[in-house]
KEVEXKE-737503 format. One record per residue: x, y, z of N, C-alpha, C in turn. Coordinates in steps of 0.001 Angstrom, whole numbers. Example, Ala and Ser with C-alpha at 12.3 -4.5 7.8 and 13.67 -1.06 7.14 Angstrom:
<zapas>
[[13190 -5690 7800] [12300 -4500 7800] [13200 -3300 7800]] [[12850 -2250 7080] [13670 -1060 7140] [12900 30 7870]] 
</zapas>
This chain:
<zapas>
[[882 -1156 6] [-36 -158 120] [780 1228 -83]] [[2111 1334 827] [2859 2294 752] [3482 2567 -419]] [[3976 1302 -1378] [4654 1874 -2657] [3454 2279 -3698]] [[1999 1811 -3436] [1298 2384 -4145] [951 3826 -4171]] [[852 4411 -2667] [601 5677 -2586] [1619 6655 -3314]] [[3121 5916 -3045] [4143 6790 -3604] [3888 6772 -5126]] [[3568 5893 -5818] [3472 5848 -7263] [2473 6876 -7519]] [[1168 6817 -6902] [28 7534 -7188] [455 9022 -6848]] [[1040 9415 -5911] [1724 10668 -5845] [2264 11283 -6634]] [[3273 10340 -7505] [4052 10680 -8497] [3509 10956 -9859]] [[2406 10028 -10035] [1788 9830 -11414] [738 10908 -11423]] [[-328 10940 -10513] [-1449 11733 -10367] [-1508 13143 -10940]] [[-489 13898 -10366] [-164 15560 -10666] [73 15556 -12244]] [[792 14783 -12585] [1076 14744 -14169] [15 14631 -15138]] [[-787 13599 -14797] [-1928 13179 -15766] [-3260 14159 -15300]] [[-3319 14691 -14028] [-4386 15669 -13802] [-4079 17043 -14570]] [[-2718 17358 -14385] [-2409 18672 -15174] [-2754 18514 -16658]] [[-2215 17547 -17210] [-2514 17179 -18730] [-3922 17138 -19031]] [[-4623 16301 -17857] [-6181 16178 -18196] [-6845 17622 -18334]] [[-6219 18607 -17533] [-6802 19830 -17540] [-7026 20638 -18982]] [[-5594 20229 -19738] [-5530 20932 -20906] [-6414 20108 -21973]] [[-6625 18906 -21882] [-7546 17982 -22469] [-8932 18305 -22551]] [[-9606 18705 -21158] [-10884 19254 -20934] [-11158 20511 -21420]] [[-9943 21390 -21243] [-10080 22794 -21771] [-10100 22970 -23177]] [[-9794 22156 -23991] [-10217 21801 -25444] [-11528 21599 -25960]] [[-11907 20308 -25049] [-12958 19377 -25396] [-14298 20472 -24750]] [[-14063 21184 -24206] [-15183 22490 -23586] [-15249 23481 -25016]] [[-14224 23457 -25802] [-14713 24426 -26896] [-13838 25712 -26685]] [[-12968 25822 -25599] [-12016 26917 -25030] [-11070 27204 -26182]] [[-10838 28506 -26469] [-9624 28570 -27459] [-8329 28181 -26485]] [[-7287 27715 -27165] [-5878 27675 -26687] [-4874 27805 -27853]] [[-4003 28884 -27680] [-3046 29325 -28471] [-1774 28396 -28565]] [[-1935 27048 -29158] [-892 26241 -29058] [414 26623 -29459]] [[349 27442 -30818] [1501 27811 -31400] [2481 28840 -30427]] [[1731 29751 -29960] [2167 30795 -29207] [2760 29991 -27726]] [[2007 29113 -26964] [2338 28702 -25987] [3516 27648 -26037]] [[3543 26909 -27307] [4747 26059 -27422] [6031 27034 -27684]] [[6041 28006 -28431] [7007 29044 -28475] [7637 29594 -27152]] [[6654 29845 -26452] [6904 30391 -24877] [7469 29671 -24264]] [[7201 28245 -24248] [7805 27102 -23572] [8847 26776 -23965]] [[9190 26388 -25408] [10570 26085 -25912] [11468 27269 -26118]] [[11227 28423 -26398] [12201 29535 -26473] [12459 30303 -25191]] [[11504 30160 -24194] [11843 31104 -22966] [11978 30560 -21678]] [[10733 29682 -21563] [10600 28911 -20070] [11327 27930 -20120]] [[11232 26872 -20719] [12162 25539 -20679] [13637 25707 -20726]] [[14083 26625 -21514] [15653 27344 -21563] [16184 27672 -20100]] [[14951 28460 -19668] [15308 29232 -18278] [15317 27997 -17414]] [[14532 27090 -17335] [14432 25893 -16379] [15656 25143 -16270]] [[16080 24767 -17656] [17228 23950 -17899] [18559 24516 -17280]] [[18677 25798 -17457] [19739 26660 -17115] [19830 26818 -15525]] [[18572 27101 -15186] [18591 27293 -13728] [18884 25874 -12887]] [[18429 24743 -13496] [18514 23623 -12744] [19836 23124 -12650]] [[20533 23258 -13827] [21961 23157 -13878] [22919 23940 -13186]] [[22746 25135 -13086] [23421 26245 -12540] [23485 25942 -10765]] [[22176 25559 -10619] [22072 25328 -9011] [22006 23957 -8548]] [[22253 22744 -9426] [22140 21653 -8805] [23330 21381 -7935]] [[23122 20583 -7245] [24180 20011 -6084] [24830 18739 -6411]] [[24579 18247 -7825] [24740 16918 -8057] [26411 17062 -8694]] [[27300 16104 -8379] [28822 16226 -8655] [28739 16161 -10240]] [[29577 17188 -10861] [29813 17464 -12156] [30110 16058 -12904]] [[31032 15398 -12279] [31469 14010 -12884] [30108 12948 -12884]] [[29465 13003 -11755] [28151 12337 -12175] [27317 12628 -13204]] [[27178 13774 -13321] [26254 14606 -14667] [27049 14216 -15739]] [[28409 14166 -15875] [29273 13938 -17153] [28880 12327 -17573]] [[28899 11462 -16483] [28555 10196 -16684] [27283 9944 -17233]] [[26295 10854 -16643] [24873 10564 -17139] [24795 11171 -18633]] [[25483 11992 -18675] [25595 12544 -20318] [25871 11475 -21351]] [[27044 10876 -20998] [27580 9846 -21855] [26881 8728 -21995]] [[26257 8109 -20740] [25211 7142 -20948] [24174 7552 -21659]] [[23468 8468 -21623] [22409 9118 -22428] [22880 9213 -23765]] [[24068 9718 -24241] [24361 9449 -25711] [24547 8097 -26161]] [[25196 7317 -25462] [25209 5880 -25816] [23995 5348 -25787]] [[23009 5421 -24862] [21592 4965 -24972] [21040 5500 -26119]] [[21123 6520 -26674] [20506 6968 -27928] [21090 6398 -29238]] [[22353 6094 -29093] [23108 5507 -30014] [22677 4033 -30386]] [[22528 3292 -29405] [22147 1951 -29246] [20641 1871 -29636]] [[19791 2843 -29407] [18505 2829 -29406] [18112 3040 -31024]] [[19099 3994 -31638] [18957 4204 -33079] [19398 3049 -33933]] [[20131 2241 -33408] [20511 998 -34182] [19492 71 -33989]] [[18980 -246 -32822] [17708 -1221 -32486] [16531 -660 -33314]] [[16139 540 -33214] [15073 969 -33884] [15037 819 -35614]] [[16331 1279 -35895] [16718 1024 -37447] [16564 -376 -37877]] [[16925 -1265 -37251] [16793 -2642 -37447] [15186 -3182 -37390]] [[14481 -2601 -36478] [13230 -3119 -36067] [12468 -2402 -37417]] [[12565 -1226 -37852] [11848 -738 -38974] [12169 -1355 -40045]] [[13397 -1554 -40339] [13433 -2481 -41672] [13006 -3858 -41615]] [[12881 -4487 -40334] [12262 -5773 -40361] [10897 -6000 -40650]] [[10110 -4656 -39887] [9025 -4616 -39988] [8388 -3805 -41188]] [[9408 -3386 -42262] [9048 -2755 -43428] [8165 -1421 -43434]] [[8615 -529 -42444] [7962 637 -41910] [8829 1769 -42530]] [[8034 2968 -43127] [8838 3984 -43403] [9748 4595 -42396]] [[11078 4587 -42913] [11955 5186 -42033] [11698 6695 -41652]] [[11536 7421 -42713] [11135 8757 -42649] [10048 9245 -41539]] [[8979 8537 -41712] [7942 8670 -40708] [7946 8209 -39224]] [[8772 7070 -38990] [8757 6426 -37906] [10008 6255 -36899]] [[11150 6650 -37756] [12383 6741 -36910] [12429 7664 -35853]] [[12213 8898 -36096] [12255 9863 -35127] [11194 9552 -33958]] [[9917 9397 -34251] [9058 8990 -33158] [9468 8001 -32281]] [[10019 6976 -32800] [10440 5765 -32062] [11504 6151 -31046]] [[12512 6762 -31468] [13655 7226 -30517] [13536 8256 -29817]] [[12843 9396 -30261] [12838 10480 -29364] [11458 10516 -28615]] [[11505 10086 -27364] [10444 10108 -26414] [10045 11369 -25980]] [[9037 11524 -25427] [8511 12791 -24468] [9143 12899 -23227]] [[10510 13048 -23218] [11433 13433 -21973] [11049 14610 -21358]] [[10266 15555 -22233] [9842 17030 -21587] [8788 17091 -20938]] [[7828 17193 -21903] [6552 17383 -21090] [6050 16313 -20225]] [[6430 15063 -20250] [6156 13703 -19375] [7216 13430 -18828]] [[8464 13221 -19111] [9464 12674 -18382] [10104 13652 -17374]] [[10142 15161 -17467] [10657 15882 -16604] [9906 15693 -15147]] [[8496 16191 -15420] [7736 15928 -14196] [7571 14705 -13486]] [[7652 13694 -14047] [7779 12268 -13526] [9146 12002 -12623]] [[10184 12634 -13496] [11382 12486 -12805] [11625 13285 -11581]] [[10744 14519 -11541] [10816 15649 -10341] [9958 15001 -9168]] [[8905 14447 -9423] [8055 14017 -8369] [8560 12687 -7775]] [[9218 11711 -8594] [9667 10575 -8196] [11065 10633 -7584]] [[11876 11474 -7967] [13229 11285 -7502] [13743 12754 -7015]] [[12929 13819 -6958] [13441 14843 -6206] [14140 15801 -7095]] [[15083 16795 -6514] [15741 17860 -7519] [17050 16968 -7789]] [[17489 15937 -7286] [18669 15228 -7605] [18180 14440 -8972]] [[16937 13822 -8964] [16540 13178 -10162] [16278 14208 -11300]] [[15604 15304 -10917] [15490 16383 -11896] [16685 16828 -12557]] [[17669 17033 -11837] [18893 17242 -12669] [19656 16363 -13317]] [[19428 14867 -13238] [19893 13932 -14357] [18673 14009 -15345]] [[17583 14173 -15201] [16703 14219 -16154] [16858 15463 -17211]] [[17372 16324 -16673] [17540 17560 -17695] [18712 17146 -18643]] [[19562 16368 -18107] [20617 15933 -19040] [20067 15167 -20345]] [[19292 14230 -19700] [18874 13308 -20877] [17799 13950 -21627]] [[16894 14986 -21118] [16004 15696 -21919] [16787 16686 -22966]] [[17899 16867 -22629] [18705 17830 -23315] [19446 17112 -24683]] [[19855 16135 -24500] [20456 15105 -25343] [19238 14653 -26340]] [[17896 14374 -25766] [16822 14018 -26693] [16436 15260 -27706]] [[16702 16512 -27167] [16156 17497 -28121] [17326 17881 -29041]] [[18441 17652 -28819] [19580 17727 -29583] [19409 16849 -30849]] [[18851 15421 -30308] [18852 14524 -31247] [17504 14875 -32397]] [[16706 15454 -31590] [14939 15543 -32511] [15681 16731 -33532]] [[16528 17839 -33036] [16700 18874 -34267] [17964 18500 -34934]] [[18572 17209 -34798] [19603 17025 -35653] [19560 15874 -36615]] [[19602 14771 -35898] [19565 13525 -36471] [18012 13078 -36840]] [[17071 13467 -35917] [15814 13368 -36342] [15269 13811 -37536]] [[15768 15352 -37964] [15350 15931 -38960] [16129 15667 -40085]] [[17504 15051 -39873] [18070 14545 -41195] [17420 13293 -41686]] [[17074 12486 -40782] [16523 11068 -41258] [15137 11570 -42148]] [[14308 12653 -41628] [13207 12915 -42186] [13463 13608 -43546]] [[14399 14658 -43565] [14332 15430 -45122] [15546 15032 -45746]] [[16676 14264 -45002] [18026 14004 -45757] [19065 15134 -45560]] [[18794 15975 -44501] [19743 17080 -44559] [19237 17747 -43137]] [[20396 18615 -42618] [19984 19430 -41323] [21001 20730 -41367]] [[20531 21508 -40720] [21672 22710 -40431] [22195 22730 -39031]] [[23515 22650 -39019] [24075 22709 -37780] [23961 24241 -37017]] [[24173 25126 -37989] [23930 26706 -37619] [22613 26842 -36900]] [[21587 26170 -37334] [20443 26170 -36956] [20157 25520 -35396]] [[20770 24341 -35190] [20821 23549 -34008] [21514 24235 -33050]] [[22731 25137 -33084] [23432 25764 -32251] [22882 27186 -31772]] [[21544 27484 -32332] [21046 28711 -32276] [19702 28439 -31292]] [[19437 27028 -31225] [18519 26860 -30611] [18291 26955 -29062]] [[17373 27945 -28356] [17949 28454 -26982] [17935 27208 -25867]] [[17387 26131 -26275] [17427 24945 -25435] [18827 24391 -25553]] [[19515 24293 -26516] [20991 23896 -26670] [21890 24944 -26149]] [[21593 26338 -26241] [22438 27427 -25628] [22407 27389 -23976]] [[21011 27203 -23605] [20865 27242 -22131] [21240 25898 -21558]] [[21797 24769 -22335] [22160 23566 -21566] [23862 24031 -21576]] [[24463 24383 -22519] [25644 24423 -22793] [26204 25452 -21744]] [[25346 26540 -21580] [25726 27702 -20520] [25501 27222 -18915]] [[24486 26490 -19002] [24109 25716 -17745] [25434 24829 -17237]] [[25864 24006 -18267] [26972 23075 -17679] [28169 23858 -17545]] [[28462 24912 -18260] [29661 25623 -18159] [29588 26376 -16649]] [[28446 26782 -16418] [28308 27458 -14834] [28497 26593 -13887]] [[28076 25302 -14003] [28041 24375 -13312] [29628 23649 -12997]] [[30381 23463 -14071] [31723 23042 -13888] [32599 24214 -13430]] [[32098 25359 -13633] [33151 26647 -13288] [32706 26901 -11858]] [[31683 26597 -11233] [31033 26944 -9861] [30649 28262 -10227]] [[30336 28878 -11160] [29827 30391 -11343] [28271 30540 -11032]] [[28104 31563 -10395] [26530 32002 -10013] [26100 33364 -10582]] [[25115 33624 -11199] [24734 34833 -11427] [24338 35604 -10217]] [[24067 37269 -10592] [23561 37952 -9280] [22303 37365 -8845]] [[21805 37549 -7734] [20770 36878 -6969] [19469 37383 -7690]] [[19291 38637 -8246] [18074 39020 -8901] [17904 38445 -10204]] [[19014 38064 -10703] [18944 37394 -12161] [18584 35931 -12040]] [[19163 35144 -10949] [18666 33926 -10669] [17294 33768 -10368]] [[16833 34759 -9622] [15458 34724 -9052] [14470 34987 -10322]] [[14929 35703 -11025] [14197 36108 -12467] [14043 34798 -13393]] [[15251 34129 -13564] [15264 33139 -14211] [14435 31708 -13583]] [[14641 31590 -12132] [13863 30622 -11791] [12303 30808 -11635]] [[11887 32195 -11701] [10613 32443 -11800] [9891 32018 -13250]] [[10620 32400 -14229] [10234 32360 -15533] [10319 30618 -15843]] [[11221 29957 -15528] [11490 28592 -15792] [10183 27608 -14733]] [[9777 28392 -13956] [8748 27550 -13085] [7558 27478 -13716]] [[7202 28146 -14939] [6128 27852 -15484] [6207 26789 -16567]] [[7667 26527 -16936] [7703 25481 -17932] [7101 24228 -17846]] [[7188 23529 -16891] [6354 22162 -16541] [4914 22263 -16478]] [[4339 23267 -16006] [3024 22993 -16190] [2298 23561 -17533]] [[3086 24383 -18084] [2553 24734 -19423] [2846 23569 -20384]] [[3927 22874 -20288] [4256 21931 -21226] [3115 20597 -21011]] [[2823 20496 -19688] [1716 19356 -19487] [356 19523 -20082]] [[127 20918 -19587] [-1314 21528 -20274] [-1177 21400 -21902]] [[90 21910 -22451] [-48 21748 -23939] [-194 20298 -24380]] [[511 19291 -23586] [304 18088 -23910] [-1033 17514 -23902]] [[-1800 17827 -22908] [-3177 17360 -22942] [-4000 18030 -24062]] [[-3855 19235 -24445] [-4359 19855 -25710] [-3980 19247 -26934]] [[-2862 18921 -27050] [-2343 18104 -28303] [-3002 16701 -28247]] [[-3095 16282 -27417] [-3881 14779 -27390] [-5342 14874 -27574]] [[-5860 16033 -27263] [-7354 16261 -27397] [-7590 16681 -28960]] [[-6639 17310 -29438] [-6903 17713 -30991] [-6208 16681 -31974]] [[-5386 15771 -31470] [-4971 14823 -32817] [-5836 13775 -32924]] [[-5946 13622 -34232] [-6664 12543 -34748] [-6180 11245 -35274]] [[-5989 10135 -34320] [-5020 9217 -34480] [-5697 8241 -35790]] [[-4810 7736 -36575] [-5339 6774 -37511] [-5049 5367 -37289]] [[-5634 4681 -37799] [-5223 3012 -37425] [-4807 2832 -36228]] [[-5898 2810 -35082] [-5546 2483 -33765] [-4925 1265 -33428]] [[-5118 194 -34070] [-4716 -1231 -34018] [-3147 -1287 -34067]] [[-2812 -591 -35367] [-1319 -470 -35555] [-709 278 -34777]] [[-1172 1372 -34233] [-587 2342 -33255] [-353 1656 -31821]] [[-1217 775 -31556] [-1108 70 -30299] [42 -949 -30287]] [[335 -1768 -31332] [1445 -2529 -31140] [2777 -1671 -31312]] [[2587 -722 -32376] [3972 -48 -32544] [4245 872 -31343]] [[3347 1606 -30565] [3632 2308 -29269] [4211 1359 -28414]] [[3539 -37 -28166] [4576 -917 -27369] [5730 -1482 -27868]] [[5997 -1471 -28970] [7321 -1989 -29410] [8182 -659 -29100]] [[7733 323 -29429] [8660 1724 -29229] [9054 1613 -27744]] [[7889 1654 -26754] [8507 1700 -25401] [9309 698 -24701]] [[9098 -678 -25500] [9865 -1882 -25062] [11291 -1717 -25431]] [[11474 -1277 -26901] [12652 -1118 -27185] [13501 -324 -26353]] [[13121 797 -26318] [13780 1879 -25614] [14059 1775 -24032]] [[12993 940 -23567] [13252 860 -21996] [14333 -219 -21790]] [[14201 -1465 -22519] [15243 -2412 -22597] [16651 -2035 -22811]] [[16748 -909 -23918] [17989 -440 -24214] [18733 362 -22798]] [[17675 1061 -22298] [18253 1856 -21205] [18610 926 -19975]] [[17748 140 -19690] [18317 -899 -18914] [19539 -1495 -18881]] [[19816 -1878 -20242] [21068 -2608 -20816] [22360 -1285 -20510]] [[22194 -490 -21161] [23130 608 -21108] [23410 1138 -19665]] [[22574 1486 -18861] [22502 1917 -17566] [23331 849 -16761]] [[23176 -323 -16841] [23718 -1495 -16210] [25335 -1472 -16519]] [[25663 -1373 -17893] [26883 -1139 -18186] [27826 115 -17571]] [[27226 1234 -17756] [27947 2353 -17173] [27727 2341 -15518]] [[27280 1426 -14870] [27154 1201 -13454] [26700 2869 -12795]] [[25606 3226 -13205] [25311 4418 -12830] [24645 4478 -11360]] [[24479 5598 -10647] [24117 5700 -9216] [22615 5343 -9335]] [[22023 4763 -8395] [20760 4432 -8302] [19652 5225 -9005]] [[19861 6626 -8532] [18927 7715 -8924] [19104 7908 -10522]] [[20446 8149 -10788] [20721 8354 -12466] [20109 7097 -13399]] [[20294 5951 -12709] [19841 4613 -13471] [18163 4684 -13360]] [[17729 5147 -12401] [16270 5022 -12615] [15639 6235 -13550]] [[16417 7162 -13341] [15872 8581 -14533] [16228 8106 -15946]] [[17142 7162 -16058] [17417 6753 -17565] [16359 6060 -18062]] [[16017 4975 -17160] [15018 4079 -17719] [13623 4623 -17666]] [[13350 5483 -16849] [11936 6226 -16708] [11859 7246 -18059]] [[12884 7792 -18059] [13005 8696 -19369] [12812 7986 -20565]] [[13461 7311 -20605] [13475 6486 -22150] [12340 5538 -22546]] [[11511 5565 -21275] [10149 4792 -21402] [8898 5524 -21924]] [[9369 6764 -21948] [8508 7945 -22152] [7841 7549 -23375]] [[6548 8247 -23471] [5503 8083 -24851] [6357 8975 -26074]] [[5781 8587 -27132] [6112 9542 -28255] [5873 10900 -28329]] [[6931 11690 -28418] [6695 13391 -28340] [5997 13891 -29290]] [[5283 14698 -28802] [4325 15639 -29621] [5260 16466 -30697]] [[6388 16698 -30480] [7533 17169 -31434] [7689 16432 -32581]] [[7479 15053 -32411] [7755 14212 -33471] [6359 14328 -34596]] [[5320 14564 -34065] [4061 15077 -34940] [4309 16363 -35465]] [[4617 17455 -34808] [4895 18487 -35606] [5776 18560 -36468]] [[6983 17962 -36476] [7925 17656 -37329] [7429 16847 -38703]] [[6645 15767 -38360] [5801 15031 -39456] [4920 15965 -40290]] [[4077 16912 -39404] [3376 17813 -40201] [4305 18751 -41018]] [[5401 19418 -40748] [5968 20380 -41296] [6956 19651 -42381]] [[7359 18551 -42249] [7977 17606 -43502] [7163 16940 -44221]] [[6066 16781 -44054] [5042 16293 -44862] [5511 14590 -45087]] [[5532 13940 -43970] [5587 12402 -43971] [4330 12084 -43352]] [[4328 10614 -42936] [2982 10133 -42546] [2516 10791 -41204]] [[2073 12137 -41067] [1514 12563 -39762] [437 12099 -39190]] [[-300 11345 -39814] [-1437 10681 -39155] [-1175 9709 -38392]] [[-278 8747 -38861] [367 7716 -38418] [1106 7939 -36945]] [[1810 9268 -37038] [2455 9676 -36101] [1687 10010 -34967]] [[569 10824 -35367] [-349 11230 -34365] [-1018 10133 -33483]] [[-1180 9052 -34051] [-1742 7848 -33569] [-604 7430 -32443]] [[481 7382 -32967] [1671 6899 -31921] [1676 7755 -30659]] [[1388 9209 -31074] [1329 10095 -29884] [316 10042 -28827]] [[-785 9705 -29397] [-2118 9561 -28693] [-2104 8422 -27723]] [[-1795 7087 -28347] [-1822 5642 -27977] [-783 5621 -26877]] [[622 6115 -27143] [1533 5781 -26372] [1579 6755 -25146]] [[882 7837 -25407] [701 8489 -23943] [-500 8251 -23121]] [[-1579 7463 -23798] [-2590 6923 -22909] [-1977 5647 -22371]] [[-936 4880 -23217] [-471 3726 -22454] [467 4008 -21424]] [[1033 5308 -21360] [1947 5402 -20078] [1147 5754 -18854]] [[-30 5751 -18966] [-929 5746 -17643] [-826 4412 -16919]] [[-631 3452 -17750] [-288 2006 -17160] [1133 1647 -17002]] [[2001 2046 -17948] [2981 1852 -18155] [4165 2501 -16794]] [[3980 3726 -16923] [4758 4437 -15810] [4726 3924 -14452]] [[3238 3639 -13781] [3308 3069 -12536] [4137 1729 -12596]] [[3882 682 -13479] [4656 -388 -13468] [6098 -393 -13524]] [[6762 737 -14167] [8034 1019 -14169] [8703 1630 -12907]] [[7742 2417 -12462] [8066 3136 -11287] [8095 1950 -10073]] [[7300 1000 -9941] [7284 101 -8981] [8491 -802 -9137]] [[8914 -992 -10348] [10224 -1706 -10484] [11484 -996 -10073]] [[11473 392 -10359] [12512 1339 -10071] [12583 1615 -8594]] [[11431 1648 -7712] [11282 2176 -6500] [11566 1104 -5322]] [[11447 -72 -5752] [11535 -1418 -4825] [12964 -1477 -4299]] 
</zapas>
């Protein structure tokens, strides 16, 4: 019973906040998704990332180990997904990025924060940053056959991550008024990401639910098993290992659908993966947490 309450207290806030976005749309109230998404990705989340890295009390060497474990995990996951899609004879441009790039932001960050506290959140930020770099580099390259390094390094999230790591390693601190300002702005990041996730799920129209079901299960299984294997090889601290596994088990990111729409691949199929894998996480996340928290 105690374990159940712990898991419920972790999972419930995430789905209640996302549910509020879902109900908001279903009641016919306008929600400016494009504006809110830009606010989150260009301002709030970069502030959240920078503030978390600058103020974290995790040893920089532990974060560096988590970074390399995250990079290797994504490398192995890409190989595994590539092989799976080839065997299943699925379109690489449509399915590669959604399978590899999970929703480590909207879903993963709050789950890790509630489950493992600030220490877990610091580790989660590292993997989330690696996910974002992947989405805007290799992910776009697979979809379009090319990507711009200049565009990648201009992304606020990439800049905030690099600056945050620099401040962490050097032990630098901003003046208190600036730290407080960044902290306040970053504080809105998780709530609006969760609300926007609920809005996206409410608006998306998934196609071929049966196909989306087994593909979502395959995506979660592949990435989770890869994380378990790589995390064991790197001999990560317990909290870092748990974060790696929980983050990699995250559902398909809404970003994958936006990229599919933008570059005109099979957006309807990706929408199905986003919706079904997100709903599936309601059952999957508690199971994984029960495994990690024992």
